C-alpha positions as CSV (number, residue, x, y, z in Angstrom):
1,M,16.4,-45.0,46.1
2,R,17.0,-48.3,47.9
3,R,17.0,-51.2,45.5
4,I,16.6,-54.9,46.4
5,P,18.6,-57.7,44.7
6,L,16.7,-59.8,42.2
7,K,17.1,-63.4,41.0
8,S,17.5,-62.4,37.3
9,S,20.3,-62.8,34.8
10,S,19.5,-59.4,33.2
11,I,18.3,-57.2,36.0
12,L,20.4,-57.2,39.2
13,S,18.2,-55.0,41.4
14,A,15.0,-53.0,41.5
15,G,13.5,-50.3,43.7
16,Y,10.2,-48.5,43.7
17,D,9.1,-45.2,45.2
18,E,5.3,-45.3,45.4
19,A,5.1,-41.5,46.2
20,T,6.7,-40.5,42.9
21,R,5.7,-43.8,41.1
22,T,9.4,-44.2,40.0
23,L,10.9,-47.6,39.3
24,E,14.6,-48.0,39.3
25,L,16.2,-51.0,37.6
26,E,19.9,-51.9,37.7
27,F,20.8,-54.0,34.8
28,A,23.6,-56.6,34.4
29,S,25.6,-54.0,32.6
30,F,25.5,-52.1,36.0
31,A,23.6,-49.2,34.3
32,V,20.6,-47.9,36.3
33,Y,17.5,-46.6,34.7
34,A,14.6,-44.8,36.3
35,Y,11.1,-45.3,34.8
36,Y,8.5,-42.6,35.7
37,Q,4.8,-42.8,36.4
38,V,4.8,-46.5,36.8
39,P,1.6,-47.6,38.6
40,P,2.0,-49.7,41.8
41,S,0.1,-52.5,40.1
42,I,2.8,-52.7,37.4
43,Y,5.5,-52.8,40.0
44,A,3.7,-55.6,41.8
45,A,3.3,-57.5,38.6
46,F,7.1,-57.0,37.9
47,Q,7.9,-58.4,41.3
48,A,5.7,-61.4,40.7
49,A,7.0,-62.1,37.2
50,G,9.0,-65.3,36.6
51,S,11.3,-63.5,34.1
52,K,12.1,-59.9,35.1
53,G,13.9,-59.3,31.8
54,H,10.9,-60.5,29.7
55,F,8.5,-58.4,31.8
56,H,10.7,-55.4,31.3
57,A,10.7,-56.0,27.5
58,L,7.0,-56.4,27.3
59,Y,5.6,-54.0,29.8
60,L,8.2,-51.3,30.7
61,A,10.5,-50.7,27.8
62,G,9.0,-48.1,25.5
63,K,5.9,-47.8,27.7
64,Y,7.1,-45.3,30.3
65,E,9.3,-42.3,30.2
66,Y,12.8,-43.2,31.5
67,K,16.2,-41.8,32.1
68,C,19.6,-43.4,32.6
69,V,20.6,-42.3,36.2
70,V,23.8,-44.3,36.4
71,P,25.6,-45.0,33.1
72,R,27.1,-48.3,32.2
73,P,30.8,-48.4,33.3
74,T,33.2,-47.8,30.4
75,K,36.5,-49.3,29.7
76,E,38.1,-46.3,31.4
77,S,36.5,-47.4,34.7
78,K,38.9,-50.4,34.6
79,S,41.8,-48.0,34.9
80,H,40.4,-47.0,38.3
81,G,41.1,-50.5,39.6
82,E,37.9,-52.5,38.7
83,T,38.5,-55.5,36.6
84,D,36.1,-57.8,34.8
85,T,36.8,-60.4,37.5
86,Q,35.7,-57.9,40.2
87,K,32.5,-57.1,38.2
88,E,31.8,-60.8,37.8
89,K,32.3,-61.2,41.6
90,K,29.8,-58.4,42.2
91,V,27.2,-60.0,39.9
92,R,27.6,-63.4,41.7
93,Q,27.2,-61.7,45.1
94,V,24.1,-59.9,44.1
95,K,22.6,-63.1,42.7
96,A,23.5,-65.0,45.9
97,D,21.9,-62.2,48.0
98,A,18.8,-62.4,45.9
99,Q,18.6,-66.2,46.4
100,R,19.0,-65.8,50.1
101,A,16.3,-63.2,50.2
102,A,14.0,-65.3,48.2
103,K,14.4,-68.2,50.6
104,H,13.3,-65.9,53.5
105,R,10.3,-64.4,51.8
106,I,6.9,-65.4,53.2
107,S,4.4,-66.5,50.6
């Protein structure tokens, strides 16, 4: 599923498949969770929310069936060449992309 970068400190990106009503969220930990049977109206409200993390806590967590589809990287993943500095660089890049995308959105 294609996810778009978000301007959020806790959720890096989100994607939604209306046909299956599946919402995918990539968290700052780099773990990705799929939430099932999420109505389009809830996804629209999520997109409009000022705080994505707060919206998740109030309206998604514990309300919909979910599954971790990409686990959070472990310390072992560092042995494959990815350092904390590289992870931080990825987070900064995703946030910068989200800010650029937000500037180009039409209200």
